[in-house]
Legacy VTK file of the C-alpha trace (Angstrom):
# vtk DataFile Version 3.0
C-alpha trace
ASCII
DATASET POLYDATA
POINTS 314 float
19.521 -18.837 12.326
21.953 -16.135 13.420
23.582 -15.962 16.805
23.546 -12.784 18.819
20.798 -11.142 17.273
19.430 -7.578 18.898
15.886 -8.158 20.067
13.055 -6.785 18.145
10.711 -4.234 19.212
7.451 -3.603 17.107
5.946 -0.025 17.956
3.025 1.386 16.115
1.565 5.199 15.141
-2.018 6.290 16.230
-3.638 5.209 13.012
-1.605 1.963 12.375
-2.169 0.322 15.992
-4.659 -2.416 14.143
-1.822 -3.254 11.816
0.934 -3.846 14.041
-1.024 -5.707 16.520
-1.853 -8.234 13.731
1.752 -8.321 12.841
2.698 -8.812 16.646
0.195 -11.730 16.732
2.285 -13.138 13.756
5.420 -12.642 15.202
4.200 -13.816 18.762
5.474 -10.582 20.277
4.116 -8.334 22.375
3.267 -4.386 20.469
5.521 -1.668 22.409
4.684 0.895 24.835
4.501 4.047 23.352
2.913 7.251 24.311
1.897 10.155 22.006
1.084 13.645 24.188
-0.987 15.944 22.140
-0.765 19.800 22.878
-3.892 22.305 22.843
-2.585 24.080 19.617
-2.296 20.333 17.886
1.141 19.822 18.285
2.405 16.348 19.693
5.436 14.782 21.318
6.256 11.049 20.591
8.194 8.938 23.669
8.626 5.262 24.076
7.560 4.041 27.409
10.183 1.176 27.596
13.967 0.698 26.871
14.952 -0.008 23.235
18.457 0.433 23.717
20.242 -1.761 21.337
17.112 -3.148 20.012
16.378 -3.648 16.327
13.130 -1.194 16.184
10.362 -1.785 13.768
7.917 1.237 13.388
4.512 0.379 11.681
2.938 3.323 10.121
1.084 4.321 6.908
1.263 7.809 5.740
-1.867 8.516 4.464
-3.773 11.604 4.907
-3.569 13.901 7.053
0.210 14.821 7.213
0.082 13.895 11.296
0.743 10.200 10.577
3.944 11.560 8.425
4.908 13.505 11.288
4.295 11.255 13.704
6.488 8.358 12.025
9.269 11.187 11.779
9.019 12.087 15.551
9.052 8.153 16.659
11.990 7.714 14.365
13.868 10.355 15.781
13.200 9.491 19.312
14.299 5.914 18.585
17.276 7.320 17.448
18.063 9.274 20.645
17.043 6.238 22.850
19.806 4.224 21.078
18.188 2.080 19.133
20.639 -0.293 17.306
18.561 -0.055 14.045
15.387 1.732 12.828
13.016 0.207 10.109
9.715 1.871 8.909
7.282 -0.444 8.227
4.878 1.267 5.856
2.258 -0.778 4.266
1.234 2.608 2.163
3.668 5.279 1.288
1.783 8.374 0.847
2.690 11.352 -1.231
3.902 8.500 -4.007
1.533 10.069 -6.815
3.925 13.014 -6.554
7.090 11.260 -8.069
8.362 13.518 -11.052
8.041 16.833 -12.459
5.020 16.656 -15.072
4.842 20.380 -15.377
7.120 23.052 -14.585
7.533 24.639 -10.749
5.867 21.850 -8.874
7.631 19.607 -5.778
8.637 15.849 -5.971
6.872 14.987 -2.632
7.675 11.480 -2.887
11.570 12.530 -3.124
11.182 15.095 -0.177
9.584 12.367 2.012
12.508 9.915 1.481
14.430 12.500 2.221
12.657 13.648 5.730
12.696 9.772 6.879
16.450 9.011 5.945
17.323 12.727 7.954
15.181 11.735 10.835
17.615 8.712 10.942
15.695 5.379 9.620
18.033 2.660 8.564
15.715 0.872 6.221
12.259 0.888 4.764
9.518 -1.675 4.127
7.044 -0.597 1.854
3.932 -2.324 -0.246
2.918 -1.572 -3.876
4.756 1.908 -4.387
3.037 3.854 -6.834
6.374 4.061 -8.863
9.204 1.654 -8.557
11.394 4.157 -8.791
10.511 5.685 -5.581
13.144 3.159 -4.493
15.794 4.785 -5.777
15.109 8.112 -4.071
16.344 6.888 -0.832
20.360 6.074 0.125
19.228 3.314 2.323
17.706 -0.097 1.998
14.173 -0.591 0.581
12.267 -3.546 0.728
9.167 -3.387 -1.689
6.462 -5.774 -0.848
3.836 -7.247 -3.371
0.013 -7.291 -2.519
0.235 -9.873 -5.465
0.613 -12.960 -2.690
-2.398 -12.198 -0.987
-4.925 -11.032 -4.271
-3.473 -13.966 -6.419
-4.805 -16.922 -3.988
-8.087 -15.231 -3.476
-8.567 -14.557 -7.388
-7.857 -18.093 -7.865
-10.409 -18.810 -5.260
-12.975 -17.140 -7.294
-12.994 -20.093 -9.943
-14.037 -17.484 -12.806
-14.508 -19.211 -16.104
-13.356 -16.812 -18.654
-10.747 -14.267 -16.728
-9.328 -11.211 -18.366
-6.752 -8.937 -16.200
-7.650 -5.374 -17.230
-5.662 -1.872 -16.190
-7.791 1.028 -15.694
-4.772 3.167 -17.303
-1.906 2.665 -19.432
0.304 3.740 -16.566
-0.867 0.484 -14.874
-0.264 -1.733 -17.803
3.046 -3.220 -15.903
1.022 -4.249 -12.775
-1.715 -5.585 -14.517
0.481 -7.256 -17.215
2.241 -8.990 -14.531
-1.178 -10.767 -12.935
-2.227 -11.454 -16.409
1.096 -13.493 -17.302
1.025 -15.335 -13.872
-2.459 -16.600 -14.335
-1.949 -17.050 -17.772
-4.824 -15.092 -19.050
-5.326 -12.254 -21.421
-4.951 -8.671 -20.635
-7.156 -5.382 -21.478
-6.185 -2.069 -21.449
-8.226 1.515 -20.551
-6.880 4.529 -22.114
-8.257 7.554 -20.202
-7.652 11.518 -20.705
-8.011 13.891 -17.431
-9.628 17.222 -17.300
-7.854 17.482 -14.180
-6.713 15.480 -11.046
-9.287 13.150 -10.014
-11.488 14.180 -12.727
-11.708 11.387 -15.722
-12.779 13.311 -19.016
-12.736 10.115 -21.726
-12.228 6.565 -21.610
-11.492 3.712 -24.351
-11.444 -0.164 -23.555
-8.431 -1.543 -25.518
-8.941 -5.369 -26.218
-11.923 -7.913 -26.131
-14.027 -8.353 -22.803
-17.102 -9.536 -24.373
-18.481 -12.578 -22.245
-15.487 -12.198 -19.871
-15.227 -11.805 -16.052
-12.855 -9.067 -15.933
-10.721 -8.055 -12.668
-9.233 -4.661 -13.198
-6.036 -4.511 -11.262
-4.798 -0.874 -9.951
-2.348 0.549 -7.095
-4.737 2.724 -5.313
-8.254 3.859 -5.362
-9.076 7.716 -4.375
-12.002 8.989 -5.406
-13.127 5.846 -7.184
-14.115 7.814 -10.281
-11.201 5.618 -12.566
-12.100 2.287 -11.511
-16.043 2.868 -11.439
-15.786 4.449 -15.151
-13.494 1.547 -16.113
-15.957 -1.084 -14.665
-19.015 0.842 -16.246
-17.393 0.893 -19.838
-16.594 -3.072 -19.348
-20.145 -3.802 -18.786
-20.700 -1.751 -21.621
-18.508 -3.668 -23.845
-20.112 -6.972 -23.292
-18.270 -8.222 -19.952
-20.068 -10.644 -18.324
-18.768 -9.362 -14.824
-16.626 -6.865 -13.341
-14.469 -6.848 -10.079
-11.637 -5.107 -8.810
-8.345 -5.449 -6.823
-6.110 -2.189 -5.616
-3.543 -2.712 -2.873
-4.764 0.559 -0.869
-7.987 1.991 -0.150
-7.730 5.885 0.002
-11.840 6.091 -0.670
-12.184 9.629 -0.205
-15.695 10.505 -0.872
-17.869 10.185 -2.888
-16.044 7.012 -3.409
-17.865 4.615 -1.559
-21.214 5.717 -2.830
-19.642 5.411 -6.798
-18.600 1.754 -6.219
-22.017 0.961 -4.630
-23.669 2.647 -7.705
-21.204 1.050 -9.934
-20.979 -2.354 -12.700
-18.697 -3.722 -9.933
-19.702 -6.909 -8.325
-16.679 -6.555 -5.680
-13.540 -4.240 -5.125
-10.818 -6.082 -3.135
-8.261 -4.068 -0.962
-5.473 -4.795 1.716
-5.784 -3.507 5.200
-2.550 -1.479 4.562
-5.068 1.518 5.452
-7.994 1.443 7.549
-11.322 1.168 5.774
-14.193 2.665 7.896
-16.299 3.882 5.274
-19.937 2.099 4.450
-19.304 -0.163 1.134
-21.495 -3.216 0.580
-18.568 -4.306 -2.319
-15.453 -4.166 -0.368
-13.523 -7.017 0.692
-10.453 -6.629 2.890
-7.657 -9.009 2.881
-5.006 -8.597 5.525
-1.223 -8.498 4.484
0.114 -8.778 8.236
1.600 -12.027 7.632
3.171 -10.702 4.673
4.762 -7.968 6.465
5.578 -9.970 9.686
7.416 -12.386 7.388
9.550 -9.822 5.961
10.196 -8.469 9.266
11.258 -11.967 10.548
13.712 -12.537 7.245
15.160 -8.843 7.574
15.952 -9.523 11.582
17.769 -12.611 10.606
19.245 -11.554 7.343
17.458 -14.164 5.078
16.297 -13.351 1.355
12.597 -11.833 1.140
12.564 -12.594 -2.509
10.784 -16.089 -2.128
7.643 -14.444 -0.837
7.076 -12.845 -4.514
4.244 -14.465 -6.793
4.691 -11.805 -8.926
6.596 -8.402 -9.032
LINES 1 315
314 0 1 2 3 4 5 6 7 8 9 10 11 12 13 14 15 16 17 18 19 20 21 22 23 24 25 26 27 28 29 30 31 32 33 34 35 36 37 38 39 40 41 42 43 44 45 46 47 48 49 50 51 52 53 54 55 56 57 58 59 60 61 62 63 64 65 66 67 68 69 70 71 72 73 74 75 76 77 78 79 80 81 82 83 84 85 86 87 88 89 90 91 92 93 94 95 96 97 98 99 100 101 102 103 104 105 106 107 108 109 110 111 112 113 114 115 116 117 118 119 120 121 122 123 124 125 126 127 128 129 130 131 132 133 134 135 136 137 138 139 140 141 142 143 144 145 146 147 148 149 150 151 152 153 154 155 156 157 158 159 160 161 162 163 164 165 166 167 168 169 170 171 172 173 174 175 176 177 178 179 180 181 182 183 184 185 186 187 188 189 190 191 192 193 194 195 196 197 198 199 200 201 202 203 204 205 206 207 208 209 210 211 212 213 214 215 216 217 218 219 220 221 222 223 224 225 226 227 228 229 230 231 232 233 234 235 236 237 238 239 240 241 242 243 244 245 246 247 248 249 250 251 252 253 254 255 256 257 258 259 260 261 262 263 264 265 266 267 268 269 270 271 272 273 274 275 276 277 278 279 280 281 282 283 284 285 286 287 288 289 290 291 292 293 294 295 296 297 298 299 300 301 302 303 304 305 306 307 308 309 310 311 312 313
C-alpha cells in the first residue's frame, strides 16, 4: 500500500447510476453527489455537490446512444477539472462510436478517434474501458487506457454450464481473434461464420466454416445491435447440425427489433454484461455483472498495482 494517496470519489452520469452504485458497493464507498440541471431547450449543466479538490475522481459513464451520454461525460470531466480534482479517470464500461475506427470508404469520419480527442481535450487523465470494438482504439489516446475483458466474467459462467461437446464460434471473420482466445483457453474447437453485408445492420449471406454437427455452440461477439448477425448465425448453426446454440456478447445495445429476433431465433440463451442497462423484454437474455471487475481495477489503479492479473484471456 502506498502512503498519502489522494482520496477516491466516484460519480456517475444519468444512465450509468446503476453501475456506479454496484461499483461503490464493491469499493465500500458512497456514490458522490452530483446534479444535472436541464434547460427547456434540452441543454444541461453539470455540477458536483461536494468538494473534490485534490481527489482522485472516477466518472462512471457508458457512451451508448443517445449522444447526451457522451456530452454528460465531457461536462463531468470539465467540471471536475475546474473543481481542482487531482486526477480524473473516465470509467466507460461501454465505449460508444467505436465501430467507426477507420476510413473504410472515402469521405467518412473516424468517430472513435474524435471521441478520444474530445475526452482528452476535456481534461481526462485516464480511461478505463471494457471490450473495445477494436484494440487499436487504445492508440487513439495519448493518455493511459486500461482495457478490461469481460472474459473474466463469461469464462466461469461457460464452465458452469458443463456443456458436453463445446465449440466456440465467431459470427463473422472480424471477431475471429476474440473467439479464438476463448477457444484456446477452454481447449475447444473454433468455428467461423463468413458474412457479406448488403448495408449496415443488414446481412446478405452467411456461411459456416468448420464442423458443428452434434456440438454445443457458443457464439462470441463484442456487441449486439439489431441482432441480425447473431440470430442468423445461430439459425445457420442449427441447420448445420448443432445440438444447441448460445451466444455471449459484452454489450447489449439491442436496438429494435433485436429482442424479437432473439426470442424467435434458435438461440437457447444470450449472455450480456451490464455495461449497458438492458430494459427490454427478452426471455433468452442473461445479464452478468462486471461491477466487481471495475471496482477491482479502480482499487488497483488507485494503489498503482498491476491489473493484468485480472485477465483470464485477452
